[in-house]
DRENKEMAR-519682 format. One record per residue (C-alpha): residue in three letters; y negated, z, x. Coordinates in nm, 2 decimals. Layout:
REM DRENKEMAR-519682
+-----+--------+--------+--------+
!   r !      v !      w !      u !
+-----+--------+--------+--------+
! ala !      Y !      Z !      X !
...
+-----+--------+--------+--------+
//
This chain:
REM DRENKEMAR-519682
+-----+--------+--------+--------+
!   r !      v !      w !      u !
+-----+--------+--------+--------+
! met !   0.00 !   0.00 !   0.00 !
! ala !  -0.34 !  -0.10 !   0.14 !
! ser !  -0.59 !   0.17 !   0.21 !
! thr !  -0.89 !   0.18 !  -0.03 !
! asp !  -1.12 !   0.24 !   0.26 !
! asp !  -1.06 !  -0.10 !   0.40 !
! lys !  -1.37 !  -0.29 !   0.30 !
! pro !  -1.49 !  -0.62 !   0.44 !
! ala !  -1.76 !  -0.57 !   0.71 !
! met !  -2.12 !  -0.68 !   0.62 !
! lys !  -2.26 !  -0.94 !   0.85 !
! ile !  -2.64 !  -1.00 !   0.89 !
! thr !  -2.74 !  -1.30 !   1.09 !
! leu !  -3.08 !  -1.38 !   1.24 !
! glu !  -3.12 !  -1.65 !   0.98 !
! asp !  -3.09 !  -1.38 !   0.70 !
! leu !  -3.36 !  -1.16 !   0.87 !
! ala !  -3.60 !  -1.45 !   0.88 !
! lys !  -3.58 !  -1.49 !   0.51 !
! val !  -3.69 !  -1.13 !   0.44 !
! glu !  -4.05 !  -1.09 !   0.30 !
! leu !  -4.22 !  -0.76 !   0.34 !
! pro !  -4.48 !  -0.65 !   0.08 !
! ser !  -4.85 !  -0.66 !   0.19 !
! pro !  -4.97 !  -0.31 !   0.30 !
! ala !  -5.23 !  -0.15 !   0.07 !
! pro !  -5.58 !  -0.13 !   0.21 !
! ala !  -5.64 !   0.19 !   0.40 !
! gly !  -5.77 !   0.47 !   0.19 !
! asn !  -5.71 !   0.25 !  -0.13 !
! met !  -6.05 !   0.09 !  -0.07 !
! ala !  -6.13 !  -0.22 !  -0.27 !
! pro !  -6.18 !  -0.55 !  -0.08 !
! thr !  -6.54 !  -0.64 !  -0.03 !
! ala !  -6.73 !  -0.96 !   0.01 !
! ala !  -6.78 !  -1.08 !   0.37 !
! gly !  -7.11 !  -0.96 !   0.52 !
! ala !  -7.18 !  -0.70 !   0.25 !
! lys !  -7.32 !  -0.37 !   0.39 !
! gln !  -7.12 !  -0.08 !   0.25 !
! tyr !  -7.12 !   0.30 !   0.30 !
! gly !  -6.86 !   0.54 !   0.17 !
! asn !  -6.55 !   0.47 !  -0.03 !
! ile !  -6.54 !   0.33 !  -0.39 !
! ala !  -6.21 !   0.49 !  -0.45 !
! ala !  -6.33 !   0.83 !  -0.32 !
! pro !  -6.30 !   1.14 !  -0.54 !
! ala !  -6.56 !   1.18 !  -0.81 !
! asp !  -6.76 !   1.41 !  -0.58 !
! gly !  -6.75 !   1.16 !  -0.29 !
! pro !  -7.00 !   0.89 !  -0.19 !
! ala !  -6.98 !   0.55 !  -0.36 !
! ile !  -7.02 !   0.22 !  -0.19 !
! val !  -7.38 !   0.13 !  -0.13 !
! thr !  -7.50 !  -0.23 !  -0.13 !
! glu !  -7.83 !  -0.29 !   0.03 !
! glu !  -8.08 !  -0.42 !  -0.23 !
! lys !  -8.37 !  -0.65 !  -0.15 !
! gly !  -8.71 !  -0.47 !  -0.18 !
! his !  -8.98 !  -0.61 !  -0.41 !
! ile !  -9.33 !  -0.68 !  -0.28 !
! phe !  -9.46 !  -0.48 !  -0.57 !
! leu !  -9.32 !  -0.17 !  -0.40 !
! gln !  -9.50 !  -0.23 !  -0.07 !
! gly !  -9.79 !   0.02 !  -0.02 !
! trp ! -10.04 !  -0.23 !   0.10 !
! phe !  -9.97 !  -0.44 !  -0.21 !
! tyr ! -10.00 !  -0.19 !  -0.49 !
! leu ! -10.29 !   0.00 !  -0.33 !
! gly ! -10.47 !  -0.33 !  -0.29 !
! val ! -10.42 !  -0.42 !  -0.65 !
! ala ! -10.52 !  -0.07 !  -0.76 !
! gly ! -10.84 !  -0.08 !  -0.56 !
! met ! -10.93 !  -0.42 !  -0.68 !
! leu ! -10.87 !  -0.34 !  -1.05 !
! gly ! -11.07 !  -0.01 !  -1.01 !
! ala ! -11.36 !  -0.19 !  -0.85 !
! leu ! -11.35 !  -0.47 !  -1.12 !
! ala ! -11.35 !  -0.21 !  -1.39 !
! gly ! -11.66 !  -0.05 !  -1.24 !
! trp ! -11.83 !  -0.38 !  -1.21 !
! gly ! -11.75 !  -0.47 !  -1.57 !
! ile ! -11.90 !  -0.15 !  -1.69 !
! cys ! -12.22 !  -0.19 !  -1.49 !
! glu ! -12.28 !  -0.57 !  -1.49 !
! pro ! -12.46 !  -0.57 !  -1.83 !
! phe ! -12.73 !  -0.35 !  -1.66 !
! phe ! -12.83 !  -0.65 !  -1.45 !
! gly ! -13.07 !  -0.89 !  -1.61 !
! glu ! -13.13 !  -1.26 !  -1.54 !
! his ! -13.16 !  -1.36 !  -1.17 !
! gly ! -13.01 !  -1.03 !  -1.07 !
! lys ! -13.31 !  -0.82 !  -1.19 !
! ala ! -13.16 !  -0.49 !  -1.26 !
! ser ! -13.25 !  -0.20 !  -1.49 !
! trp ! -13.26 !   0.15 !  -1.36 !
! leu ! -12.91 !   0.20 !  -1.50 !
! ala ! -12.79 !  -0.05 !  -1.24 !
! leu ! -12.85 !   0.22 !  -0.98 !
! ile ! -12.52 !   0.38 !  -1.09 !
! thr ! -12.32 !   0.06 !  -1.01 !
! leu ! -12.19 !   0.16 !  -0.67 !
! pro ! -12.11 !   0.52 !  -0.76 !
! val ! -11.92 !   0.40 !  -1.07 !
! ile ! -11.73 !   0.14 !  -0.87 !
! val ! -11.64 !   0.40 !  -0.60 !
! met ! -11.53 !   0.65 !  -0.87 !
! leu ! -11.30 !   0.39 !  -1.04 !
! thr ! -11.17 !   0.26 !  -0.71 !
! cys ! -11.08 !   0.62 !  -0.63 !
! leu ! -10.90 !   0.65 !  -0.96 !
! gly ! -10.70 !   0.34 !  -0.89 !
! leu ! -10.60 !   0.45 !  -0.55 !
! gly ! -10.52 !   0.80 !  -0.67 !
! ile ! -10.27 !   0.69 !  -0.94 !
! ala ! -10.12 !   0.38 !  -0.79 !
! glu !  -9.83 !   0.55 !  -0.62 !
! ser !  -9.74 !   0.75 !  -0.93 !
! ile !  -9.74 !   0.44 !  -1.14 !
! val !  -9.51 !   0.26 !  -0.90 !
! glu !  -9.28 !   0.57 !  -0.90 !
! arg !  -9.29 !   0.57 !  -1.28 !
! ser !  -9.41 !   0.93 !  -1.31 !
! gly !  -9.65 !   0.94 !  -1.60 !
! lys !  -9.71 !   1.32 !  -1.56 !
! lys !  -9.80 !   1.28 !  -1.20 !
! ala ! -10.03 !   0.99 !  -1.27 !
! leu ! -10.21 !   1.18 !  -1.53 !
! ile ! -10.27 !   1.48 !  -1.31 !
! arg ! -10.37 !   1.27 !  -1.01 !
! gly ! -10.59 !   1.05 !  -1.23 !
! leu ! -10.79 !   1.34 !  -1.36 !
! thr ! -10.83 !   1.48 !  -1.00 !
! ala ! -10.93 !   1.13 !  -0.87 !
! leu ! -11.19 !   1.08 !  -1.14 !
! gly ! -11.35 !   1.42 !  -1.07 !
! leu ! -11.35 !   1.38 !  -0.70 !
! gly ! -11.45 !   1.01 !  -0.73 !
! ala ! -11.75 !   1.10 !  -0.94 !
! val ! -11.88 !   1.36 !  -0.69 !
! phe ! -11.80 !   1.15 !  -0.38 !
! gly ! -11.94 !   0.84 !  -0.55 !
! val ! -12.29 !   0.99 !  -0.57 !
! ile ! -12.27 !   1.16 !  -0.22 !
! phe ! -12.14 !   0.86 !  -0.04 !
! asp ! -12.38 !   0.62 !  -0.22 !
! ile ! -12.67 !   0.83 !  -0.09 !
! ala ! -12.51 !   0.83 !   0.26 !
! ala ! -12.45 !   0.45 !   0.25 !
! glu ! -12.81 !   0.38 !   0.14 !
! met ! -12.94 !   0.59 !   0.43 !
! val ! -12.71 !   0.41 !   0.68 !
! phe ! -12.81 !   0.07 !   0.54 !
! gly ! -13.18 !   0.15 !   0.54 !
! leu ! -13.17 !   0.27 !   0.90 !
! leu ! -12.97 !  -0.02 !   1.03 !
! arg ! -13.17 !  -0.28 !   0.84 !
! ala ! -13.49 !  -0.14 !   0.99 !
! ile ! -13.34 !  -0.18 !   1.33 !
! ile ! -13.24 !  -0.54 !   1.29 !
! ile ! -13.58 !  -0.62 !   1.13 !
! ser ! -13.75 !  -0.48 !   1.43 !
! leu ! -13.53 !  -0.72 !   1.64 !
! gly ! -13.65 !  -1.02 !   1.44 !
! val ! -13.38 !  -1.05 !   1.16 !
! his ! -13.57 !  -1.12 !   0.84 !
! thr ! -13.31 !  -1.30 !   0.62 !
! ala ! -12.99 !  -1.20 !   0.45 !
! lys ! -12.84 !  -1.53 !   0.58 !
! asn ! -12.83 !  -1.39 !   0.93 !
! pro ! -12.48 !  -1.25 !   1.02 !
! ala ! -12.65 !  -0.94 !   1.16 !
! phe ! -12.74 !  -0.85 !   0.81 !
! trp ! -12.38 !  -0.90 !   0.69 !
! leu ! -12.27 !  -0.66 !   0.97 !
! val ! -12.52 !  -0.40 !   0.86 !
! arg ! -12.40 !  -0.42 !   0.50 !
! gly ! -12.04 !  -0.39 !   0.62 !
! ile ! -12.11 !  -0.08 !   0.82 !
! ala ! -12.30 !   0.08 !   0.53 !
! trp ! -12.03 !  -0.01 !   0.28 !
! ala ! -11.76 !   0.13 !   0.51 !
! val ! -11.90 !   0.47 !   0.40 !
! phe ! -11.76 !   0.40 !   0.05 !
! gly ! -11.42 !   0.34 !   0.19 !
! val ! -11.43 !   0.69 !   0.33 !
! ala ! -11.46 !   0.82 !  -0.02 !
! gly ! -11.16 !   0.62 !  -0.14 !
! gly ! -10.95 !   0.74 !   0.16 !
! ile ! -11.04 !   1.11 !   0.10 !
! val ! -10.95 !   1.09 !  -0.27 !
! tyr ! -10.63 !   0.91 !  -0.19 !
! gly ! -10.51 !   1.19 !   0.04 !
! leu ! -10.65 !   1.48 !  -0.16 !
! thr ! -10.47 !   1.38 !  -0.48 !
! asp ! -10.14 !   1.43 !  -0.29 !
! arg ! -10.27 !   1.74 !  -0.12 !
! ser ! -10.19 !   1.60 !   0.23 !
! gly ! -10.42 !   1.63 !   0.53 !
! arg ! -10.25 !   1.35 !   0.73 !
! lys ! -10.26 !   1.12 !   0.43 !
! thr ! -10.63 !   1.19 !   0.39 !
! lys ! -10.68 !   1.11 !   0.76 !
! tyr ! -10.49 !   0.78 !   0.73 !
! gly ! -10.68 !   0.70 !   0.41 !
! ile ! -11.02 !   0.75 !   0.58 !
! ile ! -10.93 !   0.52 !   0.86 !
! gly ! -10.80 !   0.25 !   0.63 !
! gly ! -11.09 !   0.29 !   0.39 !
! leu ! -11.34 !   0.25 !   0.68 !
! ile ! -11.18 !  -0.07 !   0.79 !
! gly ! -11.12 !  -0.22 !   0.45 !
! ala ! -11.45 !  -0.14 !   0.29 !
! gly ! -11.63 !  -0.25 !   0.61 !
! leu ! -11.47 !  -0.59 !   0.59 !
! gly ! -11.54 !  -0.62 !   0.22 !
! gly ! -11.90 !  -0.53 !   0.27 !
! ala ! -11.94 !  -0.78 !   0.55 !
! ile ! -11.83 !  -1.07 !   0.33 !
! phe ! -12.03 !  -0.97 !   0.03 !
! asp ! -12.34 !  -1.17 !   0.12 !
! pro ! -12.15 !  -1.49 !   0.23 !
! ile ! -11.98 !  -1.49 !  -0.11 !
! ser ! -12.31 !  -1.46 !  -0.30 !
! phe ! -12.44 !  -1.76 !  -0.10 !
! ala ! -12.13 !  -1.96 !  -0.17 !
! thr ! -12.12 !  -1.89 !  -0.55 !
! gln ! -12.50 !  -1.89 !  -0.60 !
! thr ! -12.45 !  -1.69 !  -0.92 !
! gly ! -12.54 !  -1.33 !  -0.93 !
! thr ! -12.27 !  -1.22 !  -1.18 !
! val ! -11.98 !  -1.41 !  -1.01 !
! ser ! -12.09 !  -1.31 !  -0.66 !
! arg ! -12.11 !  -0.94 !  -0.76 !
! gly ! -11.77 !  -0.95 !  -0.94 !
! val ! -11.59 !  -1.13 !  -0.66 !
! gly ! -11.76 !  -0.92 !  -0.39 !
! phe ! -11.68 !  -0.58 !  -0.55 !
! ala ! -11.33 !  -0.70 !  -0.63 !
! leu ! -11.28 !  -0.78 !  -0.26 !
! leu ! -11.43 !  -0.45 !  -0.16 !
! gly ! -11.17 !  -0.26 !  -0.37 !
! leu ! -10.89 !  -0.50 !  -0.26 !
! ala ! -10.97 !  -0.47 !   0.11 !
! thr ! -11.00 !  -0.10 !   0.09 !
! gly ! -10.66 !  -0.05 !  -0.07 !
! val ! -10.48 !  -0.30 !   0.15 !
! ala ! -10.62 !  -0.15 !   0.47 !
! ile ! -10.52 !   0.20 !   0.36 !
! gly ! -10.17 !   0.08 !   0.30 !
! ile ! -10.14 !  -0.10 !   0.63 !
! val ! -10.29 !   0.19 !   0.83 !
! glu ! -10.07 !   0.44 !   0.66 !
! ser !  -9.76 !   0.24 !   0.73 !
! ala !  -9.86 !   0.16 !   1.09 !
! leu !  -9.92 !   0.53 !   1.18 !
! lys !  -9.62 !   0.69 !   1.00 !
! asp !  -9.37 !   0.88 !   1.22 !
! arg !  -9.10 !   0.98 !   0.97 !
! trp !  -9.01 !   0.83 !   0.64 !
! leu !  -8.73 !   0.75 !   0.39 !
! tyr !  -8.67 !   0.38 !   0.31 !
! val !  -8.50 !   0.33 !  -0.03 !
! ala !  -8.20 !   0.11 !   0.03 !
! ser !  -8.05 !   0.12 !  -0.31 !
! gly !  -8.16 !   0.22 !  -0.66 !
! pro !  -8.45 !   0.15 !  -0.90 !
! leu !  -8.71 !   0.19 !  -0.61 !
! ala !  -8.52 !  -0.02 !  -0.36 !
! gly !  -8.77 !  -0.14 !  -0.09 !
! lys !  -9.02 !   0.15 !  -0.13 !
! gln !  -9.08 !   0.39 !   0.16 !
! phe !  -9.16 !   0.75 !   0.12 !
! ile !  -9.36 !   0.87 !   0.42 !
! leu !  -9.28 !   1.23 !   0.51 !
! tyr !  -9.62 !   1.40 !   0.54 !
! lys !  -9.55 !   1.76 !   0.42 !
! pro !  -9.35 !   2.04 !   0.59 !
! ile !  -9.14 !   2.05 !   0.27 !
! thr !  -9.07 !   1.74 !   0.06 !
! thr !  -8.89 !   1.80 !  -0.27 !
! ile !  -8.64 !   1.55 !  -0.41 !
! gly !  -8.52 !   1.56 !  -0.77 !
! ser !  -8.53 !   1.43 !  -1.13 !
! ser !  -8.83 !   1.65 !  -1.22 !
! gln !  -9.16 !   1.45 !  -1.22 !
! ser !  -9.31 !   1.74 !  -1.03 !
! ser !  -9.09 !   1.65 !  -0.73 !
! asp !  -9.25 !   1.48 !  -0.43 !
! ile !  -8.98 !   1.21 !  -0.45 !
! tyr !  -8.90 !   1.16 !  -0.82 !
! leu !  -8.56 !   1.00 !  -0.89 !
! phe !  -8.53 !   0.88 !  -1.24 !
! lys !  -8.26 !   0.72 !  -1.46 !
! asp !  -7.97 !   0.92 !  -1.31 !
! thr !  -7.84 !   1.22 !  -1.51 !
! ser !  -7.63 !   1.34 !  -1.21 !
! ile !  -7.95 !   1.43 !  -1.02 !
! leu !  -8.08 !   1.79 !  -1.06 !
! pro !  -8.45 !   1.86 !  -1.13 !
! gln !  -8.47 !   1.99 !  -0.77 !
! his !  -8.18 !   1.83 !  -0.60 !
! gly !  -8.28 !   1.89 !  -0.24 !
! val !  -8.56 !   1.91 !   0.01 !
! ile !  -8.65 !   1.75 !   0.34 !
! glu !  -8.79 !   2.00 !   0.60 !
! leu !  -9.00 !   1.90 !   0.90 !
! arg !  -8.96 !   2.15 !   1.19 !
! gly !  -9.15 !   2.03 !   1.49 !
! ala !  -8.98 !   1.72 !   1.61 !
! gln !  -8.67 !   1.78 !   1.40 !
! thr !  -8.60 !   1.69 !   1.04 !
! phe !  -8.35 !   1.86 !   0.82 !
! ile !  -8.21 !   1.80 !   0.47 !
! arg !  -8.11 !   2.09 !   0.24 !
! ser !  -7.93 !   2.02 !  -0.08 !
! asp !  -7.88 !   2.20 !  -0.41 !
! gly !  -7.67 !   1.92 !  -0.55 !
! pro !  -7.43 !   1.66 !  -0.41 !
! val !  -7.58 !   1.49 !  -0.11 !
! phe !  -7.40 !   1.27 !   0.14 !
! val !  -7.54 !   1.18 !   0.48 !
! ser !  -7.36 !   0.89 !   0.65 !
! gly !  -7.07 !   0.94 !   0.41 !
! ala !  -7.02 !   1.31 !   0.47 !
! pro !  -7.11 !   1.59 !   0.23 !
! ala !  -7.42 !   1.77 !   0.35 !
! arg !  -7.56 !   2.11 !   0.24 !
! tyr !  -7.79 !   2.16 !   0.54 !
! arg !  -7.80 !   1.94 !   0.84 !
! ala !  -8.03 !   1.78 !   1.09 !
! leu !  -8.11 !   1.41 !   1.04 !
! gln !  -8.10 !   1.14 !   1.30 !
! ser !  -8.29 !   0.81 !   1.27 !
! gly !  -8.07 !   0.56 !   1.09 !
! asp !  -7.88 !   0.82 !   0.88 !
! leu !  -7.80 !   0.70 !   0.53 !
! ile !  -7.87 !   0.96 !   0.26 !
! gln !  -7.70 !   0.92 !  -0.08 !
! ile !  -7.81 !   1.11 !  -0.39 !
! gly !  -7.66 !   0.98 !  -0.71 !
! arg !  -7.73 !   0.61 !  -0.74 !
! tyr !  -8.00 !   0.62 !  -0.48 !
! ala !  -7.96 !   0.56 !  -0.11 !
! phe !  -8.22 !   0.62 !   0.16 !
! his !  -8.24 !   0.53 !   0.53 !
! phe !  -8.40 !   0.81 !   0.73 !
! arg !  -8.62 !   0.66 !   1.00 !
! glu !  -8.85 !   0.80 !   1.26 !
! arg !  -9.07 !   0.65 !   1.52 !
! gln !  -8.94 !   0.65 !   1.87 !
! arg !  -9.11 !   0.91 !   2.09 !
! asn !  -9.18 !   0.85 !   2.45 !
+-----+--------+--------+--------+
//
């Protein structure tokens, strides 16, 4: 009787092995495949309390400081001109009420500069508070700086007249007006900084205001000669005064910044938040320095950025990820990616020698 253990031997040839197909390995960490060239941070398949993939979004020009400040300054100046232009009679002959033209233009330009950032950040509450502050300060500074500008203009005009300049078509006269009107830019810069209660922002605003208003004043007379119409020349001239003041403040502020957050993803993608204050609050409350809206996962005060000498720290009260890792309190390095809800920020700082 044959043994039941006697079974035919299994033979596997090299030809059989070649026909075997192995299943494709799953992506490491169960990450979903992504499009070539896409910038990503974190893991889309991470736990609910982990960071999500961040795709860099293209920033819009409307969120650039020089752009929205320039538009705000121009609209404010145009509003002031529109209010005061009826006080001018034919051939530019003005009633005594026209004397308030420049103070009103300065006041409303200050209003525009004061609320521009809050409007861009979609914070109505902050815009209202800053607007009332800007109107009050603008009214006071409008009168003070109008008197100062008239004094500067009168002094410099007397000097160039003594040197033989007797016509407004002489470029020396344009320069004198530009220097005098630069004084108005100081008012705009001061209000721009004071509405945010920042000394450094005020300093940058003053520098930008001096440059912008000076350029606007210098081209006022050439515009009037080109248009040969009092109403048009005043409207265009004052509009350019406000525009140049706002644009210059935005450019100077951006050029002199040393630490800032650049929004890489979220509703404000492309905007930068310059870190002026020792403590910058971040959250869904409109009273936060950095107001993050349209995200229910963000707490009213979600975290703060602290400046301590040359170092910058982030402290969180809610979920925050820095370069993909959870962070409760840690020092930031230039280039770090900060994720808060649907928002992502690049922390950047100017290189120090």
